C-alpha positions in Angstrom: -39.0 -2.9 -11.3 -37.1 0.4 -11.9 -33.3 -0.2 -12.1 -31.2 2.8 -11.1 -28.8 4.3 -13.5 -25.1 3.5 -12.7 -22.3 5.5 -14.3 -18.7 4.5 -13.7 -16.9 7.9 -14.1 -13.5 6.6 -12.9 -11.8 3.4 -11.9 -13.9 1.2 -14.1 -10.9 -0.5 -15.7 -8.0 1.0 -13.6 -6.8 0.5 -10.1 -7.0 4.2 -9.2 -9.4 7.1 -9.7 -12.5 5.4 -8.2 -15.7 7.3 -8.8 -19.2 6.0 -9.5 -22.6 7.6 -9.8 -26.0 6.1 -8.7 -29.1 7.9 -10.0 -32.5 7.0 -8.6 -35.8 8.8 -7.8 -34.3 12.1 -8.9 -31.3 11.8 -6.5 -27.7 11.8 -7.7 -25.4 9.8 -5.4 -21.6 9.7 -6.0 -19.6 6.9 -4.5 -15.9 7.9 -4.0 -14.1 10.7 -5.9 -10.6 9.5 -6.2 -7.5 10.8 -8.0 -5.8 8.8 -10.7 -2.2 7.8 -9.9 0.7 6.5 -12.0 -0.2 5.7 -15.6 -3.9 5.5 -15.0 -5.9 8.1 -17.0 -9.4 9.4 -16.9 -11.8 8.1 -19.5 -12.6 11.2 -21.6 -15.8 9.6 -22.9 -17.4 9.7 -19.5 -19.6 12.7 -18.9 -18.6 14.5 -15.7 -21.5 15.6 -13.5 -21.8 19.1 -12.3 -20.7 19.0 -8.6 -23.7 21.2 -7.7 -26.0 18.5 -8.9 -24.6 15.8 -6.6 -26.9 15.3 -3.6 -24.7 12.9 -1.6 -21.1 11.8 -1.7 -20.4 8.4 -0.1 -16.7 7.6 0.7 -15.7 4.0 1.2 -12.4 4.9 2.8 -9.7 7.6 3.0 -7.1 6.6 0.5 -6.4 9.4 -2.0 -7.5 7.3 -5.0 -10.9 7.3 -3.4 -11.2 10.8 -1.9 -8.5 12.9 -3.7 -10.9 14.9 -5.9 -13.1 16.1 -3.0 -11.4 19.5 -2.7 -12.0 20.0 -6.5 -15.7 19.1 -6.1 -16.1 21.6 -3.3 -14.3 24.4 -5.2 -16.6 23.7 -8.2 -19.9 23.9 -6.2 -20.6 20.6 -4.4 -22.8 21.4 -1.4 -24.3 17.9 -0.6 -23.7 15.7 2.4 -20.6 13.6 2.7 -21.3 10.2 4.2 -18.6 7.8 5.6 -17.6 5.8 8.7 -16.5 7.6 11.8 -12.8 6.6 11.3 -12.9 7.8 7.7 -14.3 11.2 8.8 -11.4 11.5 11.3 -8.8 10.7 8.5 -10.2 13.1 5.8 -8.4 16.3 7.0 -4.8 15.0 7.2 -5.1 13.0 4.0 -6.6 15.9 2.0 -4.3 18.5 3.5 -1.3 16.7 2.2 -3.0 16.3 -1.2 -3.9 19.9 -1.4 -0.4 21.1 -0.6 1.0 18.9 -3.4 -1.7 20.4 -5.7 -0.6 24.0 -4.9 -3.6 25.1 -2.8 -2.7 28.1 -0.5 -3.0 27.5 3.3 -6.0 29.9 3.5 -7.7 28.0 0.7 -7.0 24.7 2.5 -8.6 25.9 5.7 -11.8 27.0 3.9 -12.1 23.7 2.1 -11.4 21.7 5.3 -14.0 23.8 7.1 -16.6 22.9 4.4 -15.7 19.2 4.6 -16.1 19.3 8.4 -19.5 20.9 8.1 -20.8 18.7 5.4 -19.4 15.3 6.5 -21.1 12.7 8.7 -19.7 9.6 10.3 -22.1 6.6 10.5 -22.1 3.3 12.5 -21.5 0.0 10.8 -24.4 -2.4 10.1 -27.2 0.0 11.0 -29.8 1.1 8.3 -30.1 4.8 7.6 -32.5 6.6 5.3 -31.8 9.3 2.7 -34.4 11.4 0.8 -37.0 9.6 -1.4 -37.0 6.6 1.0 -33.7 5.3 -0.3 -31.9 3.5 2.5 -28.2 2.5 3.0 -26.0 0.5 5.3 -22.3 0.3 5.9 -20.4 -2.9 6.3 -16.7 -3.4 7.4 -14.5 -3.9 4.4 -11.2 -4.8 6.2 -9.0 -2.7 3.9 -7.8 0.1 6.2 -9.2 1.5 9.4 -12.7 2.9 8.6 -13.0 1.2 5.2 -16.5 0.1 4.4 -18.8 -1.3 1.7 -22.2 0.4 1.0 -25.5 -1.3 0.3 -28.3 0.9 -1.1 -31.9 -0.1 -0.9 -34.0 1.6 -3.6 -37.8 1.3 -3.4 -40.1 0.8 -6.3 -43.5 2.5 -6.7 -45.0 -1.0 -7.2 -44.8 -1.7 -3.5 -42.4 -1.8 -0.5 -41.5 -5.4 -1.2 -40.0 -4.4 -4.5 -36.6 -3.2 -3.4 -33.6 -3.0 -5.7 -30.3 -3.4 -3.9 -27.0 -2.1 -5.1 -23.8 -3.0 -3.2 -20.5 -1.1 -3.7 -17.7 -3.2 -2.3 -15.1 -0.4 -2.1 -11.7 -1.9 -1.5 -12.0 -5.2 0.2 -9.2 -6.3 2.6 -7.9 -9.7 3.9 -9.0 -11.7 6.9 -6.7 -11.9 9.9 -5.1 -8.6 9.2 -3.4 -6.8 12.1 -5.4 -4.0 13.7 -8.4 -4.4 11.4 -11.6 -6.3 11.9 -12.3 -8.9 9.3 -14.7 -7.9 6.4 -18.3 -8.3 7.3 -20.4 -10.9 5.4 -22.4 -9.1 2.6 -26.1 -9.4 2.3 -28.0 -10.2 -0.9 -28.0 -7.7 -3.7 -29.4 -7.3 -7.2 -26.2 -5.5 -8.5 -22.7 -6.0 -7.0 -20.1 -3.4 -7.9 -16.9 -5.4 -7.0 -13.3 -4.4 -6.9 -10.9 -6.7 -8.8 -7.3 -5.4 -8.0 -5.9 -8.8 -7.4 -8.4 -10.8 -9.4 -5.7 -12.8 -11.0 -3.3 -13.4 -8.0 -3.0 -15.0 -4.6 -1.3 -13.7 -1.5 0.6 -15.5 1.2 -1.2 -16.1 4.5 -0.3 -14.0 7.6 2.0 -16.7 9.1 3.8 -17.1 5.8 4.3 -13.4 5.3 5.7 -13.0 8.8 8.2 -15.8 8.1 9.0 -14.2 4.8 9.5 -10.8 6.4 11.7 -12.2 9.1 13.8 -14.1 6.6 14.3 -11.1 4.3 15.1 -8.7 7.2 17.8 -11.1 8.6 19.4 -11.6 5.3 19.3 -7.9 4.5 20.9 -6.9 7.8 23.8 -9.2 7.3 25.0 -6.9 4.5 24.9 -3.8 6.9 22.8 -1.8 4.5 19.5 -0.1 4.7 16.0 -1.6 4.2 13.7 0.9 2.4 10.0 0.3 2.8 7.8 2.5 0.5 4.6 2.6 2.4 1.3 4.4 2.2 1.0 6.8 5.1 -2.5 5.4 5.8 -2.8 1.7 6.5 0.4 0.1 5.4 2.7 2.1 7.7 0.7 1.2 10.8 0.4 -2.4 9.8 4.1 -2.7 9.1 5.0 -1.2 12.5 2.6 -3.7 14.1 4.4 -6.6 12.4 7.9 -5.4 13.3 6.8 -5.0 17.0 5.5 -8.6 16.9 8.5 -10.0 15.0 11.1 -8.7 17.5 9.6 -9.2 20.9 12.2 -7.2 22.8 13.2 -4.7 20.3 14.4 -4.6 16.6 18.1 -5.3 16.2 18.4 -2.0 14.2 16.8 1.4 14.3 13.3 1.6 12.6 12.6 5.1 11.3 9.3 6.4 10.1 10.4 9.2 7.7 6.9 10.5 6.9 5.2 13.4 8.7 1.8 12.3 7.3 2.5 8.7 8.3 3.3 9.8 11.9 0.1 11.9 12.0 -2.0 9.1 10.7 -0.5 6.7 13.3 -1.5 9.1 16.0 -5.1 9.1 14.7 -5.0 5.3 14.5 -4.0 5.2 18.1 -6.9 7.4 19.1 -9.4 5.1 17.3 -8.7 1.9 19.2 -12.4 1.2 19.6 -12.4 0.3 15.9 -9.4 -2.1 16.2 -9.8 -5.9 16.1 -9.8 -7.9 19.3 -6.1 -8.9 19.0 -4.9 -5.3 18.9 -7.4 -4.2 21.7 -6.1 -7.0 23.9 -2.5 -5.9 23.4 -3.5 -2.3 24.3 -5.3 -3.5 27.4 -2.1 -5.3 28.5 -0.1 -2.1 28.1 1.4 -2.9 24.7 0.8 -0.1 22.3 1.1 -1.7 18.9 2.7 1.2 17.1 5.4 2.0 19.7 8.5 0.1 20.7 12.2 0.5 21.5 14.4 1.6 18.7 11.5 3.2 16.8 12.2 6.7 15.7 10.4 9.4 13.8 11.7 11.9 11.3 9.6 15.0 10.7 11.7 18.0 9.6 13.8 18.3 6.5 17.0 18.4 8.5 16.3 15.0 10.1 15.4 13.7 6.6 18.6 14.9 5.1 20.6 13.3 8.0 18.9 10.0 7.3 20.1 10.1 3.7 23.7 10.4 5.0 23.3 7.9 7.8 25.0 4.6 7.3 23.2 1.3 7.7 21.9 -1.0 9.0 18.5 0.6 9.5 14.9 0.1 8.4 13.4 3.2 6.9 9.7 3.5 6.2 8.8 6.4 3.9 6.0 7.5 1.5 4.7 7.3 -1.0 3.7 3.7 -1.3 4.0 3.6 -5.1 7.1 5.8 -5.2 5.2 8.5 -7.0 6.6 11.3 -4.8 7.5 12.0 -1.2 10.6 11.2 0.8 11.1 7.7 -0.5 12.3 9.2 -3.8 15.3 10.8 -2.0 16.2 7.5 -0.3 16.0 5.7 -3.6 18.0 8.3 -5.4 20.8 7.9 -2.9 20.5 4.2 -2.0 19.2 2.3 -4.9 22.6 1.9 -6.5 24.1 0.4 -3.4 24.0 -3.4 -3.5 24.1 -3.6 0.3 20.6 -2.1 0.5 17.2 -3.8 0.1 13.7 -2.5 -0.9 10.6 -4.1 0.4 7.4 -3.5 -1.6 4.4 -4.1 0.6 1.7 -2.7 -1.6 0.3 -2.6 -5.1 2.5 -0.8 -7.7 0.3 0.7 -10.5 1.5 1.0 -14.0 3.4 4.2 -14.7 4.8 4.5 -11.1 8.5 4.3 -10.2 7.6 1.4 -7.9 6.2 -0.5 -10.9 9.4 0.3 -12.9 11.7 -0.9 -10.2 9.8 -4.3 -10.1 9.9 -4.5 -13.9 13.6 -3.6 -14.4 15.5 -4.8 -11.3 16.3 -8.2 -12.7 17.5 -6.9 -16.1 21.2 -6.3 -16.8 22.0 -2.6 -16.3 18.5 -2.0 -15.2 17.7 1.5 -14.0 15.0 3.9 -13.2 14.6 7.7 -13.7 14.1 9.9 -10.7 13.8 13.5 -11.7 16.3 13.7 -14.5 18.7 11.2 -13.0 19.2 7.7 -14.2 19.6 5.6 -11.1 21.0 2.0 -11.4 19.0 -0.7 -9.6 21.7 -2.5 -7.6 19.8 -2.9 -4.3 17.9 -6.2 -3.8 14.2 -5.9 -4.5 11.5 -7.9 -2.7 7.8 -7.9 -3.3 5.9 -9.0 -0.2 2.4 -9.6 -1.7 1.1 -10.9 1.7 1.1 -7.3 2.9 -1.3 -6.1 0.3 -4.4 -4.4 1.9 -6.5 -5.8 -1.0 -8.1 -9.2 -0.9 -6.6 -11.6 -3.4 -8.5 -13.8 -5.9 -9.4 -16.3 -3.3 -10.6 -13.6 -0.9 -12.8 -11.9 -3.5 -14.5 -15.1 -4.5 -15.0 -16.3 -1.0 -16.5 -13.0 0.0 -19.0 -13.1 -2.8 -19.8 -16.8 -2.2 -20.6 -15.9 1.5 -23.7 -14.0 0.3 -27.0 -15.7 1.2 -27.8 -15.9 -2.5 -26.0 -15.1 -5.8 -26.2 -11.4 -6.8 -28.2 -10.7 -9.9 -25.3 -9.1 -11.7 -21.6 -8.6 -10.9 -19.9 -5.6 -12.3 -16.1 -5.6 -11.9 -14.3 -2.3 -11.3 -11.0 -1.1 -9.7 -8.7 -3.5 -11.6 -6.6 -3.8 -14.7 -8.3 -5.5 -17.7 -6.2 -8.7 -17.3 -7.2 -9.2 -13.6 -10.8 -8.4 -14.4 -10.9 -11.0 -17.2 -9.4 -13.8 -15.1 -11.8 -13.1 -12.2 -14.9 -12.7 -14.5 -14.1 -16.0 -16.2 -14.0 -17.8 -12.8 -17.3 -16.2 -11.7 -19.0 -17.2 -14.9 -17.8 -20.8 -14.5 -19.4 -20.8 -11.1 -22.7 -19.7 -12.5 -22.6 -16.0 -11.8 -23.7 -13.3 -14.2 -20.9 -10.9 -14.9 -21.4 -7.7 -16.8 -18.5 -7.3 -19.3 
């Protein structure tokens, strides 16, 4: 049997920068083309393919660490087809527009690139087989990470006969079960090679009921101090999920204003609302009853710079949701620069904080005497209370990853761990090996 060539260009031993190549029967297929974030760096030993040689680009979901290099690919000659789910296709333009502006692209250049993406991208249904050139087939499965996220299974024929099929499964980013808005991850089929994410391969999350109790407890304690609660949240996924939980937590209305200080987050929330056919049953039932999960009393939006500046001066109590989720840029930095030194305030981290990010540094130094972080050229003391709510991670934890793999009808031939730091990968690999799985080191 001919085994296809797999090259991990990015994200092999880091949490960001996901990018993988599959080469078979003369075709070059790229799975994701993400940007590195925080302290993650590209592996200079990896040979970068010429974008013009890539036949297909498969996108597992629309987070920037999985799609952020798409404009660069197009500028450098990529002319292949872009394949993803329908929701991911709808989310590409707003996510990449924001990224291109930060990268310094002109508006006219942005429009040209977005026009190429619209022309070359295709949205596909879940759990339906489709065929590429050279009789290679693929199928999407729900990954439960964010709206539109998926895992891809490729079926690669062998010249020895149609029964000799080599299957490669790319997990993308796997989510948790019983997550608001999202359908649970689909059960994976059998595969010869499993490319598996390992972000939380060494950790466990709280369950949904536990995280709601924890969120309620922290909010009530924080509001007694009359300060602000800052929530660094990714515009895509975490913002919508957090709004859903706040709406459920305070049945009538929150006791304080909840402000989304993120133009991109507001735009993505609008797109989420338009894609209700892809929500889970709980959310669709709420919508049918007249309850829009992302809208409630005392919810406000901040779009312009003037409104943002007013928020910086506004006294608490208030809950402010702002990007970016790892505090690598965006409006959250202004809130931290003005509010981190105030002991009446609180910060809720509801997502992964990669090494080299300000979010990671806050978690690292907040318990140290005289702990501080650097924002711009300013040393900002960490006096606000810091909470890490791991139950709100969009990634499956160790238990979730193992359970997903164990749900396969048979053990995969080989497991290759990617999208994780070395420590998390080692812990997860050791567990799989003890369970009788073959793990590529």
